[in-house]
MARVEXKOL-768758 format. One line per 3 residues: number of its first residue (from 0); for each residue z, x, y of N, C-alpha, C. Coordinates in steps of 0.05 Angstrom, whole numbers. Each point is the difference from the previous one (the first is absolute). Layout:
NUM = Z,X,Y,Z,X,Y,Z,X,Y | ...
***
This chain:
0 = 2,17,-24,-2,-17,23,0,19,26 | -16,-6,18,-1,16,25,14,-17,21 | 11,19,19,13,-14,25,-22,-2,20
3 = 2,-22,13,-20,-4,22,22,3,26 | -11,18,15,17,3,28,-21,-2,21 | 13,-4,23,-15,-5,26,-5,27,8
6 = -22,6,13,-6,23,16,25,7,20 | 11,25,-2,23,6,21,25,-6,-12 | 5,-11,-23,28,-1,-12,14,23,-6
9 = -17,20,-8,13,28,-5,9,12,26 | -14,-2,21,6,10,27,24,-14,11 | 1,-29,-3,26,-13,8,23,8,-14
12 = -1,4,-26,21,10,-17,8,28,11 | -18,13,7,7,30,5,11,0,30 | -6,-16,15,14,-3,30,28,-13,-7
15 = 0,-17,-16,31,-12,-7,21,22,-12 | -13,16,-17,13,23,-9,9,18,19 | -22,12,16,9,15,21,19,-9,16
18 = -1,-25,10,19,-17,15,28,4,-10 | 3,-6,-26,25,2,-13,13,26,-1 | -18,19,-4,9,28,4,9,9,27
21 = -11,-12,19,8,6,27,26,-12,7 | 3,-23,-10,20,-18,3,27,15,-10 | -3,11,-25,21,16,-12,5,26,15
24 = -21,10,10,4,25,16,-19,5,21 | 5,-12,26,-19,-1,21,-11,27,11 | 11,24,-9,-5,25,5,-22,12,-19
27 = -6,-16,-18,-19,13,-19,-30,0,12 | -13,21,-1,-26,5,11,-21,-17,-13 | -15,-14,14,-21,-18,-11,-19,12,-11
30 = -10,26,7,-18,15,-17,5,7,-27 | 25,6,-2,15,5,-27,1,-26,-18 | -2,-20,10,1,-30,-13,-28,-8,-9
33 = -21,10,13,-28,-14,-4,-6,8,-28 | -1,28,-7,-13,8,-24,18,-13,-26 | 24,0,-1,12,-13,-22,-5,-32,-3
36 = -4,-12,22,-8,-28,6,-30,0,-15 | -17,14,6,-26,0,-6,-3,3,-34 | 18,19,-9,0,4,-30,12,-24,-13
39 = 24,-11,9,15,-21,-10,-15,-26,-2 | -18,-7,20,-15,-22,2,-33,5,-4 | -5,23,-10,-27,8,-12,-22,-8,22
42 = 6,8,22,-19,-3,25,-23,20,-4 | -22,-9,11,-24,16,1,2,19,25 | -17,21,0,3,17,25,-2,-17,30
45 = -21,-19,-3,-2,-14,24,26,-17,7 | 12,-11,-23,22,-16,8,25,18,10 | -1,24,-14,20,19,9,-1,9,29
48 = -24,6,6,-4,5,29,5,-25,19 | -6,-23,-8,7,-22,16,28,-4,1 | 16,3,-22,30,-4,0,10,20,19
51 = -8,27,-3,11,24,21,-2,-12,29 | -22,-7,6,-9,-8,26,18,-24,7 | 2,-19,-18,17,-20,7,29,3,6
54 = 14,18,-20,30,6,4,-2,15,25 | -16,19,9,7,18,22,-5,-19,24 | -18,-16,0,-5,-20,24,26,-19,5
57 = 10,-9,-21,17,-22,-1,32,9,-10 | 1,28,-6,22,5,-12,26,8,17 | 0,-2,28,20,8,16,25,-16,-8
60 = -4,-24,-9,26,-17,-8,4,7,-29 | 25,-5,-9,6,6,-31,-15,-20,-16 | -8,-23,11,-7,-25,-14,-32,1,5
63 = -16,2,-20,-31,-8,8,-3,-27,-14 | -24,-11,14,-7,-24,-13,-32,-2,-2 | -10,-8,-19,-32,-2,-5,-7,-27,5
66 = -22,-4,18,-9,-24,4,-9,-16,-27 | 4,-22,-2,-7,-20,-24,-30,-4,0
***
């Protein structure tokens, strides 16, 4: 049985995971969280680049949110 997921679900999950990590420790460097998130959520290179840009642009706060 295959799982059907919407495009962007993995990125949303990665953003939520990074947000949770930042809530636990707001001093954690965003650059050091992107690569583990990319591996954990099996992101493509393009998705990883998007994730990196997204968290850098929106990562001033400890909590990130991804538009639905």
